[in-house]
N, C-alpha and C positions, 0 to 999 in steps of 0.2 A: 223489709226496709226498717231501719231504726226510726223511732218517732221523730227525731230531729234531723234526719238525713236531708229532707227537702230544703231545710233552712240554709244549707251550705251552697246551694245552687243559686245563681243570680236569677232575678225575675226577668221574664222576657222584656225586651225593649218596648217602651211605650210608643204608640203610634206617633210618628213625627219626631221621634228622638233624634237629635243631631249626632252625626258621626264625628268622633274625635280622631284627629290625625296627629300622630307624634312624628314630626319630620326627621329626616335622616341625619340632621346635625344635632339632634337632641339626645342627651344622656340623662336618664333619670335614675337616681339611687334612692329607692324607696318603693312604696306600694301605690298602686293605682286601682281605683274603684270607679266604675262608670255605670250609669243607668242606661246608656246607649252604646252603640257599636264603637269599637276602637280599632284603628289601623296603626300598626307599629312599623315605622320606617327606620327609627333610630334604635337606641339601645336602652333596655330597662334592666336594672339590677335590683330585683325585688319581686313582688307578686303583682299580677294583673288579674282583675276580676271584672267581667262585663258579660252581657248577654251574648255578644258576638265579638270575637277577637280574630283579627287577621294579622299574622306576622308576615309582612311582605318579604320579597327576596332579599332586600338589603337590611331587614329588621333583625333584631337579636334580643332574646330574653334570657337572662340568667336568673332563674328563680322558679316561681310557680305561676301557672295560668289556670283560671277556672272560668268556664264559659258554657253556654248552652251549645253554641256553634263555634268551633275552633278550626281555623285554617292556618296551616304553617307552610309558608313558602321560603322562609328564612331559616334562622337558627334558634333552637330552644335547647337550653341546658338546665335540667332541674326536674320538674314534674308538671303534669297536666291532668285536669279533670274536665271532661266535656261530655255532653249528651251525644254530640256528633263531632268527630274529629276527622280532618282531612290533611294528609301529608302530601304536599305537591312534589313533583319530580325533582326540583332543585333544593328541597328542604334538607336540613341537617339537624337531626333530633337525637339528643342523648338524654333520655328521660323515661320515667315510668309514666304511662298514660292510662288513666282510668276512663272508661268510655261506655256508652251504650251501643254506638255505631262507629265504625272506623273505616277509612279508606286510605290505603297506602299506595300511592301511584308509583309506577315503574320509574326508577332513578332516585327515589327518595332514600336518604341515608338515615337509618334508624338503629339505635342501640339502646336497649332498655327492656322493660317488661310492659306487656299489654294486659290490663286487668279489666275484664268485662264487668261493668256495673250491673248489679241485679236490678231488674225493673220491678216496679210495684206490682203485686199480684192483682189479677183481674178480680172484679167484684164477683162474689159467688153467684152462681145462677140460681134462680128460684126453683126449688125442688117441689114437686107435688106432695101434698100431705099424705101420710100413709093411710 
């Protein structure tokens, strides 16, 4: 793992962090960064960065998403990075996804590349002295 690789991942949501909901009549042209979870019902043209992102069935992102936990039930066109990604049955994804864990449910439409993120090496075990 590169020394600064962890800096690109969002921090886990703080306890009690409020969930932001972008309603279905909202179109955002630009980038979104949140310290708490984000539910996208509307359309985002840009990047979204949050600890937990849910693109619901009527939601759409054209751009990039970066999350610890990512659930896509709507549409993503662009790219994604997530520790854990889940593509729901009704999702439509045209993107490269970098992940540690991924679940693609039956019925999900996916076109792109899956890139498994290398995890940090485990701490070396203590070896007895010779």
